[in-house]
C-alpha positions as CSV (number, residue, x, y, z in Angstrom):
1,M,170.1,-56.1,4.3
2,D,172.4,-58.0,6.6
3,P,175.4,-56.3,8.1
4,I,178.0,-58.2,6.0
5,T,176.3,-57.2,2.8
6,A,176.3,-53.6,4.0
7,L,180.0,-53.8,4.7
8,K,180.8,-55.3,1.3
9,G,178.9,-52.5,-0.4
10,S,180.8,-49.7,1.3
11,T,182.8,-47.5,-1.1
12,G,186.4,-46.5,-0.8
13,I,187.5,-49.8,0.8
14,T,188.5,-52.9,-1.1
15,A,187.8,-56.4,0.2
16,A,191.3,-56.7,1.7
17,G,190.8,-53.5,3.6
18,G,193.0,-51.3,1.5
19,L,192.1,-47.9,0.1
20,S,190.7,-48.1,-3.4
21,R,191.9,-46.0,-6.3
22,T,188.5,-45.0,-7.7
23,G,187.9,-41.3,-8.0
24,I,191.6,-40.2,-8.0
25,A,192.3,-40.5,-11.7
26,S,188.8,-39.6,-12.9
27,T,188.6,-36.2,-11.1
28,G,192.4,-35.5,-11.1
29,G,194.4,-33.0,-9.1
30,A,194.4,-32.2,-5.5
31,A,190.6,-31.8,-5.3
32,G,190.3,-35.4,-6.6
33,F,192.8,-36.7,-4.0
34,G,191.1,-34.8,-1.2
35,K,187.7,-36.1,-2.2
36,S,189.0,-39.7,-2.4
37,L,190.7,-39.4,1.0
38,E,187.5,-38.0,2.5
39,E,185.4,-40.8,1.0
40,A,187.9,-43.4,2.3
41,L,187.9,-42.0,5.8
42,S,184.1,-42.0,5.7
43,A,184.1,-45.6,4.7
44,V,186.5,-46.4,7.5
45,S,184.2,-44.7,10.0
46,R,181.2,-46.6,8.6
47,M,183.0,-49.9,8.9
48,Q,184.0,-49.1,12.5
49,N,180.4,-48.1,13.4
50,Q,179.0,-51.3,11.7
51,A,181.5,-53.4,13.7
52,Q,180.4,-51.7,16.9
53,V,176.8,-52.4,16.1
54,L,177.6,-56.1,15.3
55,T,179.4,-56.4,18.6
56,R,176.6,-54.9,20.6
57,E,174.0,-57.1,18.8
58,F,176.1,-60.2,19.4
59,Q,176.6,-59.3,23.1
60,A,172.8,-58.9,23.4
61,E,172.5,-62.5,22.0
62,N,170.6,-61.4,18.9
63,P,170.1,-64.7,17.0
64,A,170.5,-62.9,13.6
65,V,174.1,-62.0,14.4
66,S,176.7,-64.8,14.5
67,L,180.2,-64.7,16.0
68,E,181.6,-65.2,12.6
69,E,179.9,-62.1,11.2
70,T,181.0,-60.1,14.2
71,M,184.6,-61.2,14.0
72,I,184.7,-60.5,10.2
73,G,183.3,-57.0,10.7
74,M,185.8,-56.3,13.5
75,Q,188.7,-57.5,11.3
76,Q,187.5,-55.5,8.3
77,A,187.2,-52.3,10.4
78,S,190.7,-53.0,11.9
79,L,192.3,-53.5,8.5
80,S,190.7,-50.4,7.0
81,F,191.8,-48.3,10.0
82,Q,195.4,-49.6,9.7
83,A,195.4,-48.8,6.0
84,A,194.2,-45.3,6.7
85,V,196.9,-44.8,9.4
86,Q,199.5,-46.0,6.9
87,V,198.3,-43.5,4.3
88,R,198.4,-40.8,6.9
89,N,202.0,-41.8,7.8
90,K,203.1,-41.7,4.2
91,L,201.5,-38.2,3.7
92,V,203.2,-36.9,6.8
93,A,206.6,-38.4,5.7
94,A,206.1,-36.8,2.2
95,Y,205.2,-33.5,3.7
96,S,208.2,-33.4,6.0
97,E,210.5,-34.4,3.2
98,M,209.2,-31.6,1.0
99,M,209.6,-29.1,3.9
100,N,213.3,-30.2,4.3
101,M,214.1,-29.6,0.7
102,Q,216.3,-26.7,-0.1
103,V,215.1,-24.2,-2.6
């Protein structure tokens, strides 16, 4: 399987690099959200590792890896990481807002 096909098949990340919603509604509750978040972070990690492999292979002048594949892999990893950071920022903002509520 080529690296791009492997990237497309990764779960938890959509083609645009955003976090998918699969798993949240089906399992419900905090456990479902935690599992979805864990799967999404695993997918981000896999994408970053795959981009690193593509980069190394391109630098080693592997004829099976093109510049286009490498750049697409790097951009997908970057977008998925940025999406994960945005989710983290929203979670921290929501947590701090809840902590500042008066009871």
